C-alpha positions in Angstrom: -29.9 51.3 -27.0 -31.5 47.9 -27.6 -35.3 47.9 -28.3 -37.3 45.3 -26.2 -37.7 43.2 -29.5 -33.8 43.1 -29.9 -33.5 42.2 -26.3 -36.0 39.5 -26.4 -34.4 38.1 -29.6 -30.9 37.9 -27.6 -32.6 36.1 -24.8 -33.6 33.2 -27.1 -31.7 30.2 -27.3 -29.2 29.8 -30.3 -29.9 26.8 -32.3 -27.9 25.2 -35.1 -26.9 21.9 -36.5 -23.4 20.5 -37.0 -21.9 17.2 -38.4 -20.0 15.7 -35.5 -19.2 12.1 -34.5 -20.5 10.8 -37.9 -24.0 12.4 -37.4 -25.8 15.6 -37.7 -26.4 16.9 -34.2 -28.9 19.7 -33.3 -27.4 22.0 -30.7 -28.9 24.7 -28.5 -26.6 27.2 -26.9 -26.8 30.7 -25.4 -24.6 33.8 -24.9 -22.1 33.6 -22.4 -21.0 30.0 -23.3 -17.9 29.1 -25.5 -18.5 29.5 -29.2 -22.2 29.6 -28.9 -23.2 30.0 -32.6 -21.0 27.4 -34.2 -18.6 24.6 -33.6 -15.1 26.4 -33.1 -11.8 25.6 -35.1 -10.3 23.8 -32.2 -13.1 21.5 -31.5 -13.5 20.4 -35.1 -9.7 19.7 -35.2 -9.8 17.6 -32.2 -12.9 15.6 -33.2 -11.3 14.8 -36.6 -8.4 13.1 -34.9 -10.3 11.1 -32.0 -10.3 7.6 -32.2 -13.3 6.0 -30.4 -14.5 2.3 -30.2 -18.3 1.6 -30.0 -18.0 0.4 -26.5 -15.6 3.0 -25.0 -16.5 4.9 -21.8 -15.8 8.7 -22.5 -15.2 11.8 -20.7 -15.5 15.3 -22.0 -13.8 17.6 -19.6 -14.9 21.2 -19.8 -18.0 20.4 -21.9 -19.5 23.7 -22.7 -22.9 23.0 -24.2 -21.6 19.5 -25.2 -20.2 19.2 -28.9 -17.3 17.2 -27.9 -19.1 14.8 -25.4 -22.1 14.5 -27.6 -19.8 13.4 -30.5 -18.1 10.9 -28.4 -21.3 9.5 -27.3 -22.5 9.2 -30.9 -19.4 7.4 -31.8 -19.3 5.1 -28.5 -23.0 4.1 -28.6 -22.4 0.9 -26.3 -20.3 3.1 -23.9 -21.3 5.6 -21.4 -20.1 9.2 -21.9 -19.7 11.9 -19.0 -19.5 15.5 -19.8 -18.4 17.8 -17.0 -18.1 21.6 -16.6 -17.8 24.1 -13.7 -20.5 26.2 -15.3 -24.1 25.3 -14.4 -25.5 27.0 -17.4 -23.1 24.7 -19.7 -24.1 21.5 -17.8 -27.8 22.5 -18.4 -27.4 23.0 -22.1 -25.2 19.9 -22.5 -28.0 17.8 -20.9 -30.6 19.4 -23.0 -28.6 18.8 -26.1 -28.1 14.9 -25.2 -31.8 14.6 -24.8 -32.4 16.6 -28.0 -30.3 14.3 -30.0 -31.5 11.0 -28.1 -28.0 10.3 -26.8 -29.3 8.3 -23.8 -25.6 7.2 -23.2 -24.5 10.7 -22.2 -25.0 12.7 -19.1 -23.6 16.1 -18.1 -22.8 16.9 -14.4 -21.3 20.0 -12.5 -17.7 19.5 -11.7 -14.6 21.5 -11.3 -12.1 19.6 -13.4 -12.5 15.9 -11.9 -13.5 17.0 -8.2 -17.1 15.6 -8.6 -16.2 12.6 -10.8 -16.5 9.3 -8.7 -13.3 8.2 -7.4 -12.4 4.8 -9.2 -14.4 5.7 -12.2 -12.2 5.1 -15.1 -12.5 5.9 -18.9 -11.1 4.7 -22.2 -11.1 8.2 -23.8 -10.9 11.7 -22.2 -11.1 14.6 -24.4 -10.9 18.4 -23.9 -10.6 21.7 -25.7 -8.4 23.2 -23.1 -8.9 27.0 -22.4 -6.0 29.0 -23.0 -6.2 31.0 -19.7 -6.8 27.9 -17.3 -3.5 28.5 -15.8 -0.5 26.2 -15.3 -1.5 25.1 -11.8 -5.1 23.9 -12.8 -3.4 22.4 -16.0 -1.2 20.3 -13.8 -4.1 19.0 -11.6 -6.1 18.1 -14.6 -3.2 16.2 -16.3 -2.6 14.1 -13.1 -6.3 13.6 -12.6 -6.8 12.5 -16.2 -4.0 9.9 -15.8 -5.6 8.6 -12.7 -9.1 8.2 -14.3 -7.9 6.4 -17.5 -8.0 2.8 -17.9 -4.7 1.0 -18.8 -4.3 1.8 -22.7 -6.9 4.6 -22.3 -6.2 7.8 -24.3 -6.3 11.5 -23.4 -6.9 13.8 -26.4 -6.3 17.5 -26.0 -6.5 20.5 -28.3 -4.8 23.7 -27.4 -3.7 26.9 -28.9 -0.4 26.6 -30.6 1.1 28.7 -27.7 0.7 25.8 -25.2 2.0 23.2 -27.5 5.5 22.8 -25.9 4.0 23.1 -22.3 1.8 20.1 -23.1 4.6 18.1 -24.8 6.8 18.5 -21.6 4.0 17.9 -19.0 2.3 15.0 -20.9 5.7 13.4 -21.1 6.3 13.8 -17.5 2.7 12.7 -16.3 2.1 10.0 -18.9 5.5 9.0 -20.1 4.6 9.8 -23.8 3.2 12.4 -25.9 2.0 12.3 -29.7 1.3 15.5 -31.8 -1.5 14.2 -33.9 -2.1 17.7 -35.9 -0.8 21.0 -35.8 -3.1 23.4 -37.6 -2.7 27.3 -38.1 -4.0 28.0 -34.5 -4.4 24.9 -32.7 -2.5 21.6 -31.8 -4.2 18.2 -31.1 -2.1 16.1 -28.6 -2.6 12.4 -27.5 -1.3 10.8 -24.5 -1.7 7.2 -23.5 -2.0 5.5 -20.1 
């Protein structure tokens, strides 16, 4: 049984710093969010292969507490970065972390995939650390919606567990007409598709 002091400690925000997007970001998270104490291997792999210009408009799909989106915002200071997640706790922490790091070009909002993203809002870069258990139906919707929300020449960067590699290759090929495996690590694969 936990003591009141132990329980009180567990309720506190988790705080750590990480080198992301070319700068050190201070991050706060909490139990129940994905990888709350450190940047996970898949996110690190994805961010090491994302190519972002200073004026790019970016979207972080399934942002959690914001490491990918905040890194994109840091790399694209003249663009706007939107972070979306279906978890209101994640969105709250992502917005807090944007303020904590003075990334005024980043904003997080509640959205199940793209359902709350303005129709007609287009991005140069969309990036996501795709949850392994999202399901093929939702993945199909997300890939089609990502295609619809990219400007011509826009890029979709995805990191998935290696078990989804062939699925992504096949489906990105169908939806985008192209697929590029940027990096396959021990557990994760980073894929790129262009509009």
